[in-house]
Each structure stands twice: as structure tokens, then as C-alpha cells.
C-alpha positions in Angstrom: 11.8 16.2 6.0 8.3 15.9 4.7 9.1 12.6 3.0 10.4 11.2 6.2 7.2 12.1 8.0 5.1 10.5 5.3 7.2 7.3 5.5 6.8 7.3 9.3 3.0 7.9 9.1 2.7 5.1 6.5 4.7 2.7 8.7 2.5 3.5 11.7 -0.6 2.9 9.5 0.8 -0.4 8.3 1.4 -1.5 11.9 -2.1 -0.5 12.9 -3.8 -2.2 10.0 -1.8 -5.4 10.5 -2.9 -5.4 14.1 -6.6 -5.1 13.1 -6.6 -7.4 10.1 -6.2 -11.2 10.6 -4.5 -11.9 7.2 -1.7 -9.3 7.4 1.4 -10.0 9.5 4.1 -7.4 10.2 6.9 -8.7 12.6 8.2 -5.4 14.0 8.2 -1.7 13.4 11.4 -1.8 11.3 9.6 -4.2 9.0 6.8 -1.7 8.7 9.3 1.1 7.9 10.7 -1.2 5.1 7.2 -1.8 3.9 6.5 1.9 3.7 9.7 2.5 1.7 9.2 -0.4 -0.7 5.6 0.6 -1.2 6.6 4.1 -2.1 9.3 2.8 -4.5 6.9 0.3 -6.1 4.2 3.0 -6.5 6.8 5.3 -8.1 8.4 2.8 -10.6 6.2 -0.2 -11.1 2.6 1.1 -10.8 2.8 3.5 -13.7 4.0 0.7 -16.0 1.1 -1.6 -14.8 -1.4 1.2 -15.3 -0.1 1.9 -18.8 -0.3 -1.8 -19.8 -3.8 -2.2 -18.3 -5.3 1.0 -19.6 -8.0 -0.7 -21.8 -9.2 -2.9 -18.9 -9.1 0.1 -16.5 -11.2 2.0 -19.0 -13.8 -0.7 -19.4 -14.1 -1.2 -15.6 -14.4 2.5 -15.1 -11.2 2.6 -13.0 -12.0 -0.3 -10.7 -9.1 -2.3 -12.1 -6.8 0.1 -10.3 -7.8 -1.7 -7.1 -6.4 -4.9 -8.5 -3.2 -3.1 -9.4 -2.9 -1.8 -5.8 -3.4 -5.4 -4.5 -0.7 -6.6 -6.9 1.7 -3.9 -5.5 0.9 -5.2 -2.0 1.6 -8.8 -3.1 4.9 -7.7 -4.6 5.8 -6.0 -1.3 4.9 -9.3 0.4 7.2 -11.1 -2.0 10.2 -8.8 -1.4 10.1 -8.2 2.3 10.7 -10.9 5.0 8.5 -10.3 8.0 5.6 -8.9 6.0 3.0 -11.4 5.0 -0.4 -11.1 3.3 -2.5 -14.3 3.2 -4.5 -13.9 0.0 -5.1 -11.6 -2.9 -8.4 -10.4 -1.4 -6.7 -9.6 1.9 -4.1 -7.6 -0.1 -6.9 -5.7 -1.9 -8.7 -4.9 1.4 -5.4 -3.9 3.0 -4.6 -1.5 0.1 -8.1 0.1 0.3 -7.8 0.6 4.0 -4.3 1.9 3.8 -5.2 4.4 1.0 -8.2 5.7 2.8 -6.4 6.0 6.2 -3.5 7.8 4.5 -5.8 10.2 2.9 -7.6 10.8 6.2 -4.4 11.3 8.2 -2.8 13.6 5.5 -6.1 15.6 5.5 -6.0 16.0 9.2 -2.3 16.9 9.4 -2.6 19.3 6.5 -0.1 17.4 4.3 -0.6 17.6 0.6 0.4 15.1 -2.0 
């Protein structure tokens, strides 16, 4: 049940952020639910591999390269899902930063833990 609530919260945040940002387009709420599920799966399976392969660059940039990896995950989500569009890499990076911060804030308020 906790997982379903987290997916629903992420979908709501994706819809809200896409409404506020010009470069992010989400057609409907079911697309936002799909984005939330695919983002979760990409973060579970693809992100650890990317982090492992880019460990030296991440080390030299003091962890800032992880922002680039998050933007790549958003771009992959854009590639796989029809109805979800991100205009540029920089928009994807800003979207990922805002989504991460808003998720942390909402989970802190609701008392959910990772």
C-alpha cells in the first residue's frame, strides 16, 4: 500500500511540475502515473549501473555528476513514454531537481520514509 501511495504522490508532483514548467509536457494523469512507475523502475535498475560506470567522474565532481545521471533518467523516460515530453537536457535536469526536492518535502511532511 505504501508503494501505491508513493507512486500516486510522484504522479501528482509530475503533473504539478509539468503545469509550472514550460518545457515539460504531460498529456493526462494516466501518463503521469506511467511516468512515476517508469521513473521508479529506471531508478531501480538503470541508475545503479550508470552510477557504477561513472564513479570516477562523480568522485572528481564531488557528486554533482549525479545530477546529470538524473537528467539522463528523465530523458530515458521521455523516450519510452508517449505523452511525456521534455524539451531539452537542461529542462530535464531542472525537472529532476525540482521533482527530487518536492518528493523529499512531501515525504517529510507526510511522515513517509525511504
